[in-house]
C-alpha positions as CSV (number, residue, x, y, z in Angstrom):
1,M,50.7,-100.6,-133.8
2,Y,48.0,-101.2,-131.8
3,L,46.9,-98.2,-129.9
4,K,47.3,-99.6,-126.3
5,D,50.9,-100.9,-127.3
6,R,52.0,-96.9,-128.9
7,F,55.0,-96.5,-126.1
8,K,55.7,-100.2,-125.9
9,E,60.0,-100.3,-127.1
10,T,60.6,-102.5,-129.5
11,A,64.1,-103.8,-130.3
12,D,63.5,-102.6,-133.9
13,K,64.2,-98.9,-133.8
14,D,63.8,-98.2,-137.4
15,K,60.2,-100.4,-136.9
16,Q,59.6,-98.3,-133.6
17,E,60.4,-94.6,-135.5
18,K,58.1,-95.4,-138.8
19,E,55.5,-96.4,-135.9
20,K,55.9,-93.4,-134.2
21,L,56.1,-91.2,-137.1
22,W,52.6,-92.6,-138.4
23,Y,50.9,-92.5,-134.8
24,D,52.0,-88.6,-135.1
25,R,50.8,-88.5,-138.2
26,A,47.6,-89.7,-137.1
27,F,46.8,-88.3,-133.8
28,G,49.7,-86.7,-132.6
29,A,51.3,-83.1,-133.2
30,L,51.7,-84.0,-137.1
31,R,47.8,-84.8,-137.7
32,N,47.2,-81.1,-139.0
33,M,50.2,-81.0,-141.2
34,M,50.4,-81.2,-145.3
35,K,53.4,-82.2,-147.1
36,I,54.1,-79.6,-150.3
37,E,56.0,-81.1,-153.0
38,L,57.5,-79.5,-155.9
39,S,59.9,-81.3,-158.5
40,F,61.2,-80.6,-162.2
41,T,63.3,-82.2,-164.2
42,P,64.3,-79.1,-167.0
43,P,65.8,-80.9,-170.6
44,G,69.3,-81.5,-169.6
45,D,70.7,-80.3,-172.6
46,Q,69.3,-76.8,-172.1
47,V,69.6,-76.5,-168.5
48,P,72.9,-78.8,-167.6
49,A,73.4,-78.9,-163.5
50,G,75.3,-76.5,-161.9
51,K,74.1,-73.7,-164.3
52,F,71.0,-72.5,-162.5
53,I,70.0,-72.2,-158.8
54,F,66.1,-72.7,-158.7
55,L,64.3,-70.4,-156.0
56,V,60.7,-70.9,-154.8
57,K,58.7,-68.0,-153.7
58,I,56.0,-69.0,-151.2
59,K,53.0,-66.6,-150.2
60,Y,51.4,-68.9,-147.3
61,T,48.0,-68.6,-145.3
62,M,47.2,-70.4,-142.4
63,Y,43.2,-71.8,-142.0
64,P,42.2,-69.9,-139.5
65,E,41.1,-72.7,-137.3
66,M,45.2,-74.0,-137.3
67,V,46.2,-70.6,-135.7
68,E,45.4,-71.9,-132.5
69,E,47.3,-75.3,-132.4
70,F,50.4,-73.6,-134.6
71,G,50.7,-70.3,-133.9
72,D,50.9,-67.8,-136.9
73,D,54.5,-66.5,-135.9
74,K,56.2,-69.8,-136.8
75,Y,55.5,-69.9,-140.4
76,P,55.3,-67.0,-142.3
77,A,53.1,-65.7,-145.1
78,T,56.0,-64.8,-147.7
79,A,59.5,-66.8,-147.5
80,M,61.7,-67.9,-150.4
81,H,63.5,-71.3,-150.6
82,V,66.2,-72.7,-152.5
83,M,65.2,-75.5,-154.4
84,E,67.5,-78.5,-154.1
85,V,69.4,-80.7,-156.7
86,D,69.7,-84.5,-157.0
87,S,72.6,-83.9,-159.8
88,D,72.6,-86.6,-162.6
89,E,75.2,-85.8,-164.9
90,T,72.3,-85.6,-168.1
91,N,69.2,-84.7,-166.3
92,P,69.3,-82.9,-163.0
93,E,66.2,-82.9,-161.0
94,Y,65.1,-79.8,-158.7
95,F,62.5,-80.4,-155.5
96,L,61.6,-78.5,-152.7
97,E,59.5,-80.3,-149.5
98,L,57.7,-78.1,-147.1
99,D,55.5,-79.5,-144.0
100,R,53.1,-76.6,-143.0
101,P,49.9,-76.3,-141.3
102,Y,46.7,-77.1,-143.6
103,G,46.2,-73.6,-145.4
104,S,46.3,-71.7,-148.8
105,Y,49.6,-70.9,-150.8
106,E,50.7,-69.8,-154.0
107,L,54.1,-70.6,-155.8
108,E,56.2,-68.5,-158.0
109,I,59.4,-69.9,-159.3
110,F,63.0,-67.6,-160.1
111,F,66.3,-68.6,-161.1
112,K,69.7,-67.0,-161.4
113,E,73.5,-67.9,-162.7
114,G,75.6,-69.6,-160.6
115,M,76.5,-72.3,-158.1
116,D,76.1,-70.6,-154.7
117,K,73.2,-71.1,-152.4
118,E,73.5,-67.6,-151.1
119,G,72.0,-64.1,-151.7
């Protein structure tokens, strides 16, 4: 994709979406975003799939120069997220992906017994 052709429609929608995403990350609304990725695979014999729910508490502070662009009310300073699980019978993998404007963050991981994602 060339910058001069960035608004040109193509027949290949998948390619078009990838190019739009690339452009948005380089020059558009996503240019000042960071991706926070967290994943782990606990020992399957000690943590069988579905026995525990893993939660991540994030304490996030947006860099001051990002506040004007994104607003400080859209991204809470403290939030709790449930980790998703990619279930494998023997070794489940837990993961979380968050997109945030550039800033600093601290993570705490908690777990509780149970299969529901509520409460």
